[in-house]
C-alpha positions in Angstrom: 0.0 0.0 0.0 2.9 2.3 0.8 4.5 1.8 -2.5 1.3 2.3 -4.4 0.5 5.6 -2.6 4.1 6.8 -3.3 3.9 5.8 -7.0 0.5 7.5 -7.3 2.0 10.7 -5.7 5.0 10.6 -8.1 2.7 10.3 -11.1 -0.1 12.7 -10.1 1.4 15.0 -7.5 -1.8 14.3 -5.4 -1.5 15.6 -1.9 -4.0 13.0 -0.7 -1.7 10.2 -2.1 1.3 11.8 -0.2 -0.7 12.1 3.0 -1.8 8.4 2.7 1.9 7.5 2.2 2.9 9.4 5.3 0.1 7.8 7.3 1.2 4.3 6.2 4.8 5.2 7.2 3.7 6.3 10.7 1.6 3.1 11.1 4.6 1.0 10.1 6.9 2.7 12.5 4.4 2.4 15.4 3.9 -1.3 14.6 7.7 -1.9 14.6 8.0 0.0 17.9 5.2 -2.1 19.5 6.9 -5.3 18.4 10.2 -4.2 19.8 8.5 -3.4 23.2 6.9 -6.8 23.2 10.2 -8.5 22.7 11.9 -6.4 25.4 9.0 -7.2 27.8 9.3 -10.9 27.1 13.0 -10.8 27.7 12.5 -9.0 31.0 10.0 -11.6 32.1 12.5 -14.4 31.8 
């Protein structure tokens, strides 16, 4: 989805496509942070 929104932005210059791209980027970063926290919590529990 991220690649599609970026490609759409490149071709059209659509601000909406760019904003969708940035939203997807933020969601991806949050998901990675949450996964890292889960791993750290599991290691602390051992």
